C-alpha positions, 0 to 999 in steps of 0.5 A: 499500499502506498503511503500518503505523500503530500503533492509537491508545491508546484503541483499543489499550486498549479494554476487552474486553467478555465475550460477553453482557455487552452488557445489563450496559454498556448498564444502566451507561450508562443508570444513569450519569445517576442518579449524584450529582455531588460537589465531588470528582467523580461519586458512586456510582450509587445502589443504589436506581437499580440495584434499580429498573432490575432491577425494571423489566426483571424481573431476579431472583436471580442475574441481579439479583445479577450486574447489581449486581456488574457495575454496582459494578465499572463504576462503580468504574472509571469514577470512578477514571478521572474522578479520574485525569483530573482529576489527583486520582488 
Protein backbone atom coordinates (compact mmCIF):
# COMPACT_ATOMS: atom_id res chain seq x y z
CA UNK A 1 0.00 0.00 0.00
CA UNK A 2 1.26 3.47 -0.83
CA UNK A 3 1.99 5.96 1.86
CA UNK A 4 0.17 9.25 1.70
CA UNK A 5 2.77 11.69 0.47
CA UNK A 6 1.86 15.36 0.07
CA UNK A 7 1.83 16.78 -3.44
CA UNK A 8 4.86 18.85 -4.46
CA UNK A 9 4.24 22.61 -4.20
CA UNK A 10 4.41 23.14 -7.97
CA UNK A 11 1.60 20.64 -8.49
CA UNK A 12 -0.48 21.66 -5.48
CA UNK A 13 -0.20 25.37 -6.37
CA UNK A 14 -0.53 24.97 -10.15
CA UNK A 15 -2.98 27.43 -11.70
CA UNK A 16 -6.30 26.09 -12.87
CA UNK A 17 -7.19 26.83 -16.48
CA UNK A 18 -10.82 27.49 -17.26
CA UNK A 19 -12.37 25.19 -19.84
CA UNK A 20 -11.63 26.60 -23.28
CA UNK A 21 -8.65 28.69 -22.15
CA UNK A 22 -5.96 26.48 -23.64
CA UNK A 23 -5.87 28.70 -26.76
CA UNK A 24 -4.89 31.71 -24.64
CA UNK A 25 -2.15 29.81 -22.86
CA UNK A 26 -0.86 28.49 -26.20
CA UNK A 27 -0.83 32.03 -27.56
CA UNK A 28 1.07 33.24 -24.49
CA UNK A 29 3.64 30.46 -24.88
CA UNK A 30 4.19 31.41 -28.53
CA UNK A 31 4.28 35.15 -27.85
CA UNK A 32 6.72 34.73 -24.96
CA UNK A 33 9.60 34.70 -27.43
CA UNK A 34 8.67 38.18 -28.68
CA UNK A 35 9.28 39.94 -25.37
CA UNK A 36 12.36 42.14 -25.03
CA UNK A 37 14.90 41.34 -22.34
CA UNK A 38 15.91 44.28 -20.18
CA UNK A 39 18.44 44.76 -17.41
CA UNK A 40 15.54 44.45 -14.99
CA UNK A 41 14.36 41.15 -16.50
CA UNK A 42 11.76 40.31 -19.13
CA UNK A 43 9.84 43.19 -20.64
CA UNK A 44 6.19 43.19 -21.70
CA UNK A 45 5.08 41.14 -24.68
CA UNK A 46 4.72 43.85 -27.32
CA UNK A 47 1.22 44.95 -28.30
CA UNK A 48 2.26 44.64 -31.92
CA UNK A 49 3.12 40.95 -31.42
CA UNK A 50 -0.31 40.21 -29.94
CA UNK A 51 -1.95 42.19 -32.73
CA UNK A 52 -0.02 40.25 -35.39
CA UNK A 53 -0.92 36.96 -33.68
CA UNK A 54 -4.62 37.87 -33.75
CA UNK A 55 -4.46 38.94 -37.40
CA UNK A 56 -2.66 35.75 -38.44
CA UNK A 57 -5.45 33.68 -36.89
CA UNK A 58 -8.34 35.83 -37.98
CA UNK A 59 -9.30 36.84 -34.44
CA UNK A 60 -11.40 39.96 -34.25
CA UNK A 61 -14.02 41.62 -32.11
CA UNK A 62 -14.56 40.18 -28.64
CA UNK A 63 -12.20 37.24 -29.27
CA UNK A 64 -9.38 39.65 -30.03
CA UNK A 65 -10.11 41.84 -27.02
CA UNK A 66 -10.34 38.78 -24.78
CA UNK A 67 -6.99 37.48 -25.99
CA UNK A 68 -5.34 40.86 -25.36
CA UNK A 69 -6.77 40.81 -21.82
CA UNK A 70 -5.59 37.25 -21.11
CA UNK A 71 -2.12 37.84 -22.56
CA UNK A 72 -1.67 40.98 -20.45
CA UNK A 73 -2.83 39.15 -17.30
CA UNK A 74 -0.53 36.16 -17.91
CA UNK A 75 2.33 38.47 -18.85
CA UNK A 76 2.00 40.44 -15.60
CA UNK A 77 1.91 37.23 -13.55
CA UNK A 78 4.96 35.87 -15.40
CA UNK A 79 6.99 39.04 -14.90
CA UNK A 80 6.03 39.14 -11.20
CA UNK A 81 7.13 35.51 -10.83
CA UNK A 82 10.50 36.18 -12.51
CA UNK A 83 11.03 39.29 -10.40
CA UNK A 84 10.34 37.37 -7.17
CA UNK A 85 12.63 34.52 -8.23
CA UNK A 86 15.43 37.04 -8.84
CA UNK A 87 14.91 38.43 -5.34
CA UNK A 88 13.54 41.77 -6.50
CA UNK A 89 9.97 41.15 -5.39
